[in-house]
C-alpha positions as a Python dict, from the first residue, in 0.01 Angstrom:
ca = {
    (1, 'M'): (0, 0, 0),
    (2, 'V'): (189, -172, 274),
    (3, 'N'): (76, -74, 651),
    (4, 'V'): (372, -112, 891),
    (5, 'I'): (240, -147, 1246),
    (6, 'G'): (486, -49, 1546),
    (7, 'L'): (742, 195, 1455),
    (8, 'G'): (1011, 141, 1681),
    (9, 'Y'): (1378, 19, 1655),
    (10, 'I'): (1269, -231, 1354),
    (11, 'G'): (938, -116, 1237),
    (12, 'L'): (1029, 268, 1133),
    (13, 'P'): (1354, 184, 980),
    (14, 'T'): (1152, -119, 759),
    (15, 'A'): (888, 145, 682),
    (16, 'L'): (1092, 447, 597),
    (17, 'M'): (1344, 202, 358),
    (18, 'M'): (1030, 63, 175),
    (19, 'A'): (885, 410, 121),
    (20, 'S'): (1219, 545, -5),
    (21, 'H'): (1219, 262, -254),
    (22, 'G'): (910, 349, -422),
    (23, 'V'): (669, 128, -197),
    (24, 'E'): (355, 306, -73),
    (25, 'V'): (370, 302, 306),
    (26, 'V'): (159, 420, 604),
    (27, 'G'): (312, 395, 935),
    (28, 'T'): (84, 298, 1219),
    (29, 'D'): (168, 313, 1602),
    (30, 'Y'): (-81, 346, 1920),
    (31, 'N'): (206, 593, 2087),
    (32, 'E'): (29, 942, 1971),
    (33, 'Q'): (332, 1114, 2100),
    (34, 'L'): (550, 919, 1855),
    (35, 'V'): (318, 962, 1571),
    (36, 'C'): (310, 1353, 1653),
    (37, 'M'): (690, 1349, 1656),
    (38, 'L'): (723, 1152, 1333),
    (39, 'N'): (450, 1396, 1148),
    (40, 'E'): (665, 1703, 1275),
    (41, 'G'): (970, 1584, 1094),
    (42, 'H'): (1157, 1410, 1397),
    (43, 'T'): (1282, 1083, 1431),
    (44, 'T'): (1246, 914, 1744),
    (45, 'F'): (1590, 773, 1828),
    (46, 'K'): (1964, 799, 1712),
    (47, 'E'): (2071, 591, 1431),
    (48, 'S'): (2347, 638, 1154),
    (49, 'G'): (2149, 769, 831),
    (50, 'L'): (1810, 729, 995),
    (51, 'D'): (1733, 1086, 937),
    (52, 'E'): (1842, 1096, 590),
    (53, 'L'): (1639, 775, 518),
    (54, 'F'): (1357, 995, 691),
    (55, 'Q'): (1355, 1264, 460),
    (56, 'E'): (1381, 1051, 172),
    (57, 'A'): (1071, 862, 267),
    (58, 'V'): (879, 1183, 353),
    (59, 'A'): (992, 1292, -5),
    (60, 'E'): (816, 985, -160),
    (61, 'G'): (499, 1030, 48),
    (62, 'I'): (508, 817, 401),
    (63, 'T'): (260, 893, 630),
    (64, 'F'): (203, 818, 1010),
    (65, 'T'): (-95, 765, 1203),
    (66, 'T'): (-247, 570, 1510),
    (67, 'K'): (-546, 402, 1274),
    (68, 'Y'): (-485, 92, 1121),
    (69, 'Q'): (-504, 121, 752),
    (70, 'V'): (-738, -54, 482),
    (71, 'T'): (-487, -215, 250),
    (72, 'D'): (-387, -551, 101),
    (73, 'T'): (-40, -596, 295),
    (74, 'Y'): (43, -549, 655),
    (75, 'I'): (383, -567, 845),
    (76, 'V'): (370, -642, 1229),
    (77, 'S'): (683, -505, 1403),
    (78, 'V'): (590, -499, 1765),
    (79, 'P'): (789, -591, 2053),
    (80, 'T'): (780, -975, 2196),
    (81, 'P'): (919, -954, 2516),
    (82, 'Y'): (934, -1306, 2741),
    (83, 'D'): (812, -1421, 3069),
    (84, 'K'): (1095, -1393, 3307),
    (85, 'F'): (978, -1690, 3503),
    (86, 'S'): (856, -1957, 3231),
    (87, 'K'): (1094, -1812, 2969),
    (88, 'K'): (832, -1828, 2702),
    (89, 'V'): (777, -1553, 2454),
    (90, 'D'): (493, -1313, 2542),
    (91, 'A'): (288, -1257, 2207),
    (92, 'C'): (50, -1021, 2329),
    (93, 'Y'): (161, -726, 2153),
    (94, 'V'): (140, -919, 1837),
    (95, 'V'): (-198, -1089, 1926),
    (96, 'E'): (-328, -752, 1987),
    (97, 'A'): (-182, -599, 1669),
    (98, 'V'): (-336, -878, 1457),
    (99, 'R'): (-667, -823, 1600),
    (100, 'N'): (-661, -467, 1496),
    (101, 'V'): (-547, -567, 1171),
    (102, 'L'): (-852, -802, 1114),
    (103, 'K'): (-1090, -532, 1210),
    (104, 'V'): (-1004, -326, 878),
    (105, 'A'): (-850, -598, 659),
    (106, 'P'): (-1003, -650, 311),
    (107, 'K'): (-1047, -1021, 190),
    (108, 'G'): (-697, -1149, 67),
    (109, 'A'): (-506, -926, 277),
    (110, 'V'): (-151, -1064, 370),
    (111, 'I'): (-44, -1003, 745),
    (112, 'V'): (348, -1052, 762),
    (113, 'I'): (486, -1095, 1124),
    (114, 'E'): (812, -915, 1133),
    (115, 'S'): (849, -936, 1524),
    (116, 'T'): (1097, -1210, 1643),
    (117, 'V'): (892, -1497, 1785),
    (118, 'S'): (968, -1865, 1926),
    (119, 'P'): (883, -2162, 1671),
    (120, 'G'): (529, -2213, 1698),
    (121, 'T'): (402, -1919, 1825),
    (122, 'I'): (238, -1804, 1499),
    (123, 'D'): (35, -2150, 1506),
    (124, 'K'): (-26, -2145, 1864),
    (125, 'F'): (-142, -1760, 1901),
    (126, 'V'): (-190, -1598, 1560),
    (127, 'R'): (-362, -1875, 1376),
    (128, 'P'): (-652, -1892, 1624),
    (129, 'V'): (-720, -1528, 1680),
    (130, 'I'): (-777, -1530, 1297),
    (131, 'E'): (-985, -1829, 1277),
    (132, 'D'): (-1186, -1712, 1590),
    (133, 'T'): (-1264, -1387, 1413),
    (134, 'G'): (-1429, -1606, 1122),
    (135, 'F'): (-1148, -1540, 872),
    (136, 'T'): (-1043, -1811, 673),
    (137, 'I'): (-661, -1859, 663),
    (138, 'G'): (-524, -1898, 290),
    (139, 'T'): (-840, -1760, 177),
    (140, 'D'): (-962, -1433, 358),
    (141, 'V'): (-606, -1368, 510),
    (142, 'H'): (-276, -1485, 441),
    (143, 'L'): (10, -1541, 709),
    (144, 'V'): (369, -1472, 637),
    (145, 'H'): (692, -1447, 903),
    (146, 'A'): (957, -1216, 781),
    (147, 'P'): (1189, -1188, 1078),
    (148, 'E'): (1434, -890, 1100),
    (149, 'R'): (1805, -913, 1086),
    (150, 'I'): (1940, -578, 1176),
    (151, 'I'): (2116, -435, 1462),
    (152, 'P'): (2112, -113, 1609),
    (153, 'G'): (2422, 101, 1509),
    (154, 'N'): (2414, -44, 1150),
    (155, 'M'): (2086, -31, 1063),
    (156, 'I'): (2047, 123, 765),
    (157, 'Y'): (2332, -54, 585),
    (158, 'E'): (2202, -427, 705),
    (159, 'L'): (1852, -352, 586),
    (160, 'I'): (2000, -333, 220),
    (161, 'H'): (2260, -593, 246),
    (162, 'N'): (2147, -862, 507),
    (163, 'N'): (2012, -1183, 369),
    (164, 'R'): (1664, -1222, 444),
    (165, 'T'): (1410, -1528, 529),
    (166, 'I'): (1036, -1526, 434),
    (167, 'G'): (794, -1805, 608),
    (168, 'A'): (472, -1847, 393),
    (169, 'D'): (178, -2104, 394),
    (170, 'D'): (164, -2037, 19),
    (171, 'R'): (473, -1989, -180),
    (172, 'A'): (320, -1754, -436),
    (173, 'V'): (199, -1510, -131),
    (174, 'G'): (587, -1550, -8),
    (175, 'E'): (709, -1448, -349),
    (176, 'R'): (455, -1124, -351),
    (177, 'V'): (622, -1053, 21),
    (178, 'K'): (951, -1082, -130),
    (179, 'G'): (900, -855, -374),
    (180, 'F'): (834, -573, -109),
    (181, 'Y'): (1154, -635, 46),
    (182, 'G'): (1346, -688, -278),
    (183, 'S'): (1252, -331, -352),
    (184, 'F'): (1566, -242, -115),
    (185, 'C'): (1704, -574, -9),
    (186, 'Q'): (2014, -657, -216),
    (187, 'G'): (2097, -965, 18),
    (188, 'E'): (1943, -1314, -81),
    (189, 'I'): (1565, -1369, 15),
    (190, 'V'): (1506, -1749, 102),
    (191, 'I'): (1152, -1854, 104),
    (192, 'T'): (1049, -2115, 320),
    (193, 'D'): (769, -2235, 561),
    (194, 'I'): (675, -2041, 860),
    (195, 'R'): (791, -2281, 1134),
    (196, 'T'): (1122, -2284, 984),
    (197, 'A'): (1145, -1884, 964),
    (198, 'E'): (1065, -1860, 1316),
    (199, 'M'): (1319, -2114, 1417),
    (200, 'T'): (1577, -1986, 1192),
    (201, 'K'): (1580, -1636, 1347),
    (202, 'V'): (1598, -1741, 1721),
    (203, 'V'): (1875, -1995, 1642),
    (204, 'E'): (2073, -1699, 1465),
    (205, 'N'): (2077, -1489, 1818),
    (206, 'T'): (2092, -1823, 2022),
    (207, 'Y'): (2440, -1912, 1853),
    (208, 'R'): (2551, -1591, 1904),
    (209, 'A'): (2453, -1591, 2306),
    (210, 'V'): (2605, -1908, 2320),
    (211, 'N'): (2944, -1815, 2201),
    (212, 'I'): (2963, -1492, 2428),
    (213, 'A'): (2879, -1691, 2693),
    (214, 'F'): (3193, -1959, 2640),
    (215, 'A'): (3402, -1600, 2604),
    (216, 'N'): (3240, -1489, 2943),
    (217, 'E'): (3299, -1839, 3124),
    (218, 'L'): (3635, -1803, 2999),
    (219, 'A'): (3691, -1491, 3207),
    (220, 'K'): (3561, -1607, 3529),
    (221, 'I'): (3767, -1907, 3502),
    (222, 'C'): (4105, -1728, 3440),
    (223, 'R'): (4032, -1468, 3682),
    (224, 'H'): (3980, -1742, 3967),
    (225, 'D'): (4316, -1863, 3917),
    (226, 'N'): (4480, -1524, 3790),
    (227, 'M'): (4531, -1589, 3459),
    (228, 'D'): (4519, -1320, 3127),
    (229, 'V'): (4219, -1424, 2928),
    (230, 'Y'): (4282, -1184, 2699),
    (231, 'E'): (4626, -1333, 2593),
    (232, 'I'): (4475, -1683, 2603),
    (233, 'I'): (4213, -1615, 2367),
    (234, 'Q'): (4458, -1424, 2118),
    (235, 'I'): (4645, -1750, 2132),
    (236, 'C'): (4410, -1962, 2095),
    (237, 'N'): (4258, -1765, 1794),
    (238, 'M'): (4581, -1817, 1597),
    (239, 'H'): (4458, -2179, 1555),
    (240, 'P'): (4295, -2149, 1189),
    (241, 'R'): (3958, -2320, 1317),
    (242, 'V'): (3914, -2133, 1644),
    (243, 'N'): (3742, -1779, 1683),
    (244, 'I'): (3667, -1701, 2022),
    (245, 'L'): (3495, -1385, 2121),
    (246, 'Q'): (3607, -1135, 2357),
    (247, 'P'): (3441, -1127, 2700),
    (248, 'G'): (3208, -872, 2810),
    (249, 'P'): (3012, -679, 3099),
    (250, 'G'): (2699, -882, 2972),
    (251, 'V'): (2493, -902, 2691),
    (252, 'G'): (2197, -660, 2607),
    (253, 'G'): (1950, -528, 2358),
    (254, 'H'): (1619, -711, 2268),
    (255, 'C'): (1793, -996, 2068),
    (256, 'I'): (2081, -1172, 2195),
    (257, 'S'): (1952, -1132, 2554),
    (258, 'V'): (1587, -1255, 2493),
    (259, 'D'): (1547, -1465, 2187),
    (260, 'P'): (1749, -1769, 2332),
    (261, 'W'): (1535, -1782, 2624),
    (262, 'F'): (1248, -1867, 2369),
    (263, 'L'): (1412, -2170, 2334),
    (264, 'V'): (1461, -2270, 2697),
    (265, 'G'): (1091, -2186, 2774),
    (266, 'D'): (944, -2420, 2516),
    (267, 'Y'): (1214, -2686, 2568),
    (268, 'P'): (1320, -2715, 2912),
    (269, 'S'): (1453, -3059, 2909),
    (270, 'L'): (1637, -3026, 2580),
    (271, 'A'): (1803, -2650, 2599),
    (272, 'K'): (2032, -2722, 2861),
    (273, 'V'): (2342, -2552, 2705),
    (274, 'I'): (2127, -2247, 2599),
    (275, 'D'): (1993, -2226, 2950),
    (276, 'E'): (2353, -2239, 3117),
    (277, 'S'): (2474, -2004, 2836),
    (278, 'M'): (2196, -1743, 2926),
    (279, 'K'): (2273, -1791, 3283),
    (280, 'T'): (2639, -1709, 3233),
    (281, 'N'): (2579, -1401, 3033),
    (282, 'D'): (2326, -1254, 3284),
    (283, 'G'): (2570, -1316, 3547),
    (284, 'M'): (2839, -1080, 3411),
    (285, 'P'): (2714, -755, 3565),
    (286, 'D'): (2720, -916, 3877),
    (287, 'F'): (3075, -1016, 3807),
    (288, 'V'): (3148, -673, 3698),
    (289, 'L'): (3003, -538, 4055),
    (290, 'N'): (3250, -789, 4225),
    (291, 'R'): (3530, -675, 4043),
    (292, 'I'): (3489, -322, 4125),
    (293, 'Y'): (3473, -400, 4485),
    (294, 'E'): (3774, -594, 4452),
    (295, 'I'): (3977, -367, 4258),
    (296, 'M'): (3859, -90, 4516),
    (297, 'R'): (4024, -285, 4799),
    (298, 'K'): (4339, -366, 4594),
    (299, 'E'): (4376, 36, 4530),
    (300, 'G'): (4266, 117, 4872),
    (301, 'L'): (3981, 341, 4763),
    (302, 'K'): (3709, 316, 5014),
    (303, 'D'): (3460, 581, 4878),
    (304, 'I'): (3203, 417, 4635),
    (305, 'S'): (3110, 798, 4531),
    (306, 'R'): (3447, 829, 4375),
    (307, 'V'): (3361, 537, 4100),
    (308, 'G'): (3212, 593, 3780),
    (309, 'L'): (3026, 368, 3516),
    (310, 'Y'): (3105, 497, 3141),
    (311, 'G'): (2809, 404, 2943),
    (312, 'L'): (2454, 340, 2985),
    (313, 'T'): (2353, 198, 2604),
    (314, 'Y'): (2398, -191, 2593),
    (315, 'K'): (2623, -147, 2297),
    (316, 'E'): (2848, 123, 2165),
    (317, 'N'): (2739, 446, 1971),
    (318, 'V'): (2347, 404, 1987),
    (319, 'D'): (2098, 519, 2249),
    (320, 'D'): (1949, 197, 2321),
    (321, 'M'): (1934, 92, 2689),
    (322, 'R'): (1723, -213, 2648),
    (323, 'E'): (1844, -482, 2872),
    (324, 'S'): (2189, -266, 2944),
    (325, 'P'): (2435, -464, 3162),
    (326, 'T'): (2509, -121, 3315),
    (327, 'L'): (2115, -84, 3412),
    (328, 'Q'): (2133, -448, 3525),
    (329, 'L'): (2456, -374, 3736),
    (330, 'L'): (2292, -63, 3900),
    (331, 'E'): (1996, -281, 3988),
    (332, 'S'): (2179, -535, 4157),
    (333, 'Q'): (2373, -239, 4367),
    (334, 'K'): (2058, -131, 4458),
    (335, 'K'): (1921, -453, 4580),
    (336, 'H'): (2213, -479, 4806),
    (337, 'L'): (2128, -159, 4946),
    (338, 'G'): (2449, -13, 4821),
    (339, 'T'): (2529, 360, 4720),
    (340, 'P'): (2459, 430, 4359),
    (341, 'L'): (2744, 475, 4135),
    (342, 'N'): (2815, 768, 3907),
    (343, 'V'): (2706, 714, 3556),
    (344, 'Y'): (2766, 890, 3225),
    (345, 'D'): (2686, 808, 2864),
    (346, 'P'): (2726, 1073, 2570),
    (347, 'Y'): (2375, 904, 2401),
    (348, 'I'): (2151, 959, 2711),
    (349, 'T'): (2070, 1311, 2733),
    (350, 'D'): (1759, 1268, 2981),
    (351, 'D'): (1808, 1164, 3331),
    (352, 'V'): (1707, 796, 3380),
    (353, 'V'): (1943, 687, 3701),
    (354, 'E'): (2054, 829, 4007),
    (355, 'N'): (2422, 1024, 4013),
    (356, 'Q'): (2394, 1071, 3603),
    (357, 'Y'): (2616, 1297, 3464),
    (358, 'H'): (2592, 1449, 3113),
    (359, 'D'): (2918, 1608, 3032),
    (360, 'L'): (3229, 1392, 3029),
    (361, 'N'): (3489, 1627, 3167),
    (362, 'D'): (3252, 1695, 3449),
    (363, 'F'): (3184, 1303, 3515),
    (364, 'L'): (3591, 1240, 3502),
    (365, 'E'): (3664, 1523, 3743),
    (366, 'N'): (3419, 1364, 4000),
    (367, 'I'): (3565, 1024, 3995),
    (368, 'D'): (3894, 818, 4074),
    (369, 'F'): (3790, 490, 3938),
    (370, 'V'): (3631, 457, 3592),
    (371, 'V'): (3460, 118, 3469),
    (372, 'I'): (3444, 109, 3092),
    (373, 'M'): (3097, -62, 3022),
    (374, 'V'): (3048, 67, 2684),
    (375, 'G'): (3323, 138, 2387),
    (376, 'H'): (3144, 453, 2229),
    (377, 'D'): (3384, 633, 1963),
    (378, 'E'): (3372, 939, 2257),
    (379, 'I'): (3575, 745, 2511),
    (380, 'K'): (3799, 582, 2234),
    (381, 'R'): (3907, 972, 2124),
    (382, 'N'): (3937, 1081, 2478),
    (383, 'L'): (4160, 777, 2660),
    (384, 'K'): (4415, 985, 2743),
    (385, 'E'): (4197, 1149, 2971),
    (386, 'L'): (4179, 811, 3195),
    (387, 'N'): (4590, 851, 3218),
    (388, 'D'): (4541, 929, 3619),
    (389, 'K'): (4251, 689, 3673),
    (390, 'I'): (4195, 370, 3801),
    (391, 'V'): (4018, 197, 3499),
    (392, 'L'): (3832, -148, 3485),
    (393, 'D'): (3820, -185, 3119),
    (394, 'T'): (3558, -433, 3014),
    (395, 'R'): (3552, -386, 2632),
    (396, 'C'): (3962, -397, 2587),
    (397, 'I'): (3991, -92, 2433),
    (398, 'Y'): (4214, 98, 2665),
    (399, 'N'): (4597, 36, 2594),
    (400, 'G'): (4714, 204, 2934),
    (401, 'S'): (4764, 46, 3259),
    (402, 'C'): (4429, -86, 3385),
    (403, 'Y'): (4239, -377, 3514),
    (404, 'R'): (4029, -629, 3301),
    (405, 'L'): (3768, -863, 3346),
}
């Protein structure tokens, strides 16, 4: 049996996928309300294919509880935020989960850390907890790091098809864990050591963050001298060895906006390009806010209450608001004592910010200037409704007359 600890955006799909492929799984989470919802037959967030996968897993016998299980394999999939001052990983949730596992784990149990951590985190934080408890690593307990590689909006497909990395002290233990993931993963599963596995996951997200930052910096340079960054990128990408990304309003989610900071925190004198890239991405919501005021002056629009932000989530077609550029923009507006902007997102049904609308038509009727922050399919289907509006398109999806970054 596998006990999956943490039933959030990563832990729940992983638990469901294993269970639906014949692995006996118990999911554990400290959140009683979340566990209750799952036991009542409801998933806790929106994701394409998740409800169907949930039903398959339930039919195979998956159960959910707040209690840690006595079993031979644990998968820890809890959040790993970073300290915004030191930029270092905050491993408190991982450490607490491991402590609780050790209270019930039998001799020889395998603890798999699936949460993304900086290189050396398991050595620095997890091993001491195990040793201080009196367990001998490699005999009483085996450690493995198997970082996730999925993205909200395409989780189910990527769980099955993406390659995976497993870091283990003992290759035989790594092969054993590979068997659990191999029950559903059709991609290549590479076994290496733990620190290499830690580093590769962080590097993957850092690579993406740096490339996004390059596009965003180009947008700022081109805006400064009134050049069309989109045309420039299009022409440059005609070169067979150039593939520049599109600029955007910022970076959100719990991967690209967080993980690269781990390297900055651990290697401050070395990670200079990464540091500047993250600052560039973090500065984009302010850049968009300045563009809004610039366009208002140009269009003669004086009433900020007639401006609306389309999209609250950090990416299209998900209900995930973690590190959302829109939330960052709203916070910046608030810090400057500005009037709150109107906001609408079809995926956010609860009231989470001021001036939030829950109907697209109602939202559009009450604004003259719409800022496309997220390219949900809904707005792509209704672009004609923007024809009489001032439009700032930060996602490059509107073909009509509009402003861009």
